[in-house]
Backbone bond lengths (Angstrom), bond angles and torsions (degrees), N, CA, C in turn:
res aa  C-N    CA-C-N  psi(-1)  N-CA   C-N-CA  omega(-1)  CA-C   N-CA-C  phi
1 X - - - 1.450 - - 1.527 112.05 -
2 X 1.300 116.60 159.18 1.462 121.36 178.64 1.515 111.60 -72.58
3 X 1.320 114.11 176.66 1.460 121.18 -176.38 1.529 112.41 -57.41
4 X 1.298 117.69 -29.27 1.464 120.97 -179.01 1.522 112.52 -68.17
5 X 1.324 117.02 -13.75 1.455 120.28 -174.32 1.521 113.30 -115.21
6 X 1.322 116.99 24.80 1.463 120.93 176.01 1.525 110.92 -59.91
7 X 1.335 117.23 -31.36 1.464 119.92 178.11 1.523 111.56 -65.99
8 X 1.331 118.32 -33.95 1.461 121.13 176.97 1.520 109.28 -67.23
9 X 1.320 117.05 -42.91 1.463 120.78 176.96 1.522 109.64 -59.52
10 X 1.322 117.28 -42.56 1.460 121.37 179.25 1.520 110.60 -61.45
11 X 1.325 117.46 -44.92 1.457 120.64 179.78 1.522 112.32 -64.64
12 X 1.335 116.87 -32.60 1.457 121.89 -176.25 1.525 113.86 -90.19
13 X 1.314 117.16 5.84 1.463 119.21 -176.88 1.523 109.91 -57.43
14 X 1.319 114.86 149.10 1.451 120.45 -175.95 1.529 112.32 -72.95
15 X 1.325 118.01 -33.48 1.458 120.61 -178.15 1.514 110.22 -89.23
16 X 1.270 116.41 140.80 1.462 123.16 177.37 1.529 112.56 48.88
17 X 1.325 117.61 65.26 1.465 118.52 -179.89 1.523 111.69 -60.25
18 X 1.302 114.47 147.92 1.458 121.09 -179.54 1.525 108.58 -81.82
19 X 1.319 116.52 126.96 1.457 120.07 176.41 1.525 108.63 -69.27
20 X 1.294 116.34 138.30 1.457 121.26 178.98 1.522 108.32 -111.42
21 X 1.313 117.18 96.17 1.464 119.94 -176.27 1.531 113.59 -74.97
22 X 1.309 116.32 -5.74 1.464 120.08 179.03 1.519 108.86 -124.43
23 X 1.292 116.28 156.96 1.459 122.06 177.73 1.523 109.10 -67.07
24 X 1.326 116.69 132.29 1.469 120.89 179.21 1.521 109.19 -112.70
25 X 1.304 115.39 133.85 1.463 122.20 177.08 1.521 107.69 -130.21
26 X 1.324 116.73 127.89 1.462 121.85 176.21 1.531 107.63 -102.34
27 X 1.318 116.20 118.86 1.467 121.50 -176.99 1.518 109.12 -113.06
28 X 1.314 116.04 129.99 1.456 121.85 176.60 1.519 109.70 -137.83
29 X 1.316 115.18 175.57 1.457 119.44 -177.74 1.518 111.04 -137.07
30 X 1.313 114.97 157.37 1.457 122.53 174.32 1.526 108.72 -121.78
31 X 1.308 116.05 167.05 1.458 120.06 175.75 1.516 113.77 130.53
32 X 1.338 117.25 -14.50 1.460 119.68 177.88 1.532 108.98 -124.57
33 X 1.328 114.99 91.44 1.468 120.87 179.23 1.529 109.89 -74.31
34 X 1.316 114.70 144.98 1.470 120.41 -178.65 1.525 111.47 -57.24
35 X 1.327 117.87 -40.63 1.467 121.19 -176.41 1.523 113.10 -65.84
36 X 1.322 117.66 -19.97 1.456 121.89 -177.42 1.523 112.24 -110.65
37 X 1.337 116.49 14.76 1.458 120.25 -171.31 1.521 112.78 -118.91
38 X 1.321 114.90 173.78 1.464 122.70 -179.41 1.526 111.08 -73.07
39 X 1.324 115.37 168.48 1.464 120.91 174.66 1.527 110.51 -57.60
40 X 1.330 117.08 -38.65 1.463 120.48 179.75 1.530 110.80 -56.42
41 X 1.333 116.40 -49.78 1.467 120.76 -178.47 1.511 111.15 -65.40
42 X 1.321 117.86 -45.93 1.474 120.36 179.51 1.519 110.46 -59.87
43 X 1.330 117.78 -43.73 1.466 120.71 179.85 1.527 111.73 -68.33
44 X 1.326 117.85 -36.17 1.468 120.89 177.00 1.524 109.94 -63.89
45 X 1.316 117.49 -41.70 1.463 120.92 178.74 1.531 110.34 -64.04
46 X 1.329 116.99 -41.60 1.475 120.59 177.40 1.528 109.97 -63.29
47 X 1.315 117.41 -42.38 1.463 121.60 177.58 1.526 110.77 -57.42
48 X 1.347 115.96 -33.57 1.466 120.88 -179.86 1.523 112.84 -84.47
49 X 1.328 117.61 1.55 1.459 120.79 174.14 1.511 116.48 113.09
50 X 1.327 118.22 2.02 1.459 120.36 178.06 1.523 110.38 -73.77
51 X 1.326 116.30 152.30 1.458 120.45 174.01 1.521 108.81 -71.99
52 X 1.321 116.04 138.37 1.468 121.33 -174.31 1.526 113.07 -56.46
53 X 1.303 117.91 -37.45 1.458 120.67 -176.64 1.519 114.92 -92.77
54 X 1.315 118.48 5.72 1.462 121.58 -177.54 1.521 110.57 -87.79
55 X 1.317 115.78 94.44 1.458 121.09 -179.10 1.516 114.09 -74.34
56 X 1.331 117.02 -10.20 1.454 120.90 -177.96 1.524 114.29 -85.08
57 X 1.332 116.93 -4.17 1.463 119.65 179.90 1.524 108.84 -64.73
58 X 1.310 115.71 131.49 1.461 121.42 -176.35 1.524 109.21 -119.07
59 X 1.317 115.91 147.00 1.451 120.10 179.34 1.509 111.53 -172.39
60 X 1.339 114.81 -155.17 1.466 120.61 -175.65 1.524 113.57 -100.41
61 X 1.327 116.30 8.15 1.455 120.76 -178.93 1.511 113.04 103.10
62 X 1.329 117.42 -17.46 1.460 122.74 175.66 1.530 110.19 -128.63
63 X 1.326 116.54 -45.83 1.459 121.12 -177.93 1.525 110.05 -114.00
64 X 1.330 117.83 122.43 1.463 119.04 176.50 1.527 110.25 -70.22
65 X 1.315 115.63 152.19 1.458 121.02 -177.14 1.525 111.74 -56.76
66 X 1.334 117.76 -41.08 1.464 118.78 -177.81 1.527 111.28 -62.75
67 X 1.320 118.15 -30.80 1.464 120.67 177.70 1.526 111.21 -75.73
68 X 1.321 116.02 -40.11 1.465 119.80 179.06 1.528 110.91 -62.17
69 X 1.326 116.51 -28.43 1.461 122.15 -178.19 1.520 112.31 -103.42
70 X 1.318 118.39 20.95 1.463 121.36 -173.92 1.524 114.83 -75.34
71 X 1.301 118.62 -21.48 1.456 121.06 -179.36 1.528 108.84 -72.65
72 X 1.336 116.38 124.79 1.464 121.29 -175.95 1.522 111.70 -77.81
73 X 1.321 113.37 154.12 1.462 121.95 172.26 1.525 114.10 58.87
74 X 1.325 116.27 36.68 1.461 120.55 174.05 1.524 108.02 -128.16
75 X 1.306 116.46 160.60 1.455 120.68 175.09 1.526 108.58 -68.96
76 X 1.333 117.05 138.07 1.465 120.26 178.97 1.523 109.71 -119.11
77 X 1.316 114.38 144.77 1.462 121.73 177.06 1.522 107.23 -130.97
78 X 1.331 116.25 130.98 1.460 121.68 175.67 1.527 108.53 -115.22
79 X 1.311 115.71 122.11 1.462 122.24 178.67 1.525 108.32 -104.64
80 X 1.305 117.28 140.74 1.461 120.47 -179.31 1.521 110.82 -98.16
81 X 1.331 115.70 132.27 1.454 120.70 172.62 1.522 115.46 79.09
82 X 1.314 117.91 17.09 1.455 121.02 178.27 1.522 108.28 -100.20
83 X 1.314 117.88 129.95 1.457 120.51 -179.40 1.521 111.38 -97.63
84 X 1.310 115.17 160.41 1.464 122.49 179.96 1.528 109.22 -71.63
85 X 1.293 116.90 131.42 1.465 119.43 -179.43 1.509 110.89 -113.22
């Protein structure tokens, strides 16, 4: 993941896992592919860890789906056509 997701890496570390006393759900969206989007969206996806030339990355226009679902061992939900607000 990109620099913005160092906290996810910390939570997912192999040693001393963090207990999650509450239900965790990671929600992301699809519908705005990098190849069909503005510079803002492409750069936001790269900031979140996407490869700069990967036009197939899909997300909500700010966060790519793979980043929204980066937290391990949680329920994930993918919504289609929802944009980042």
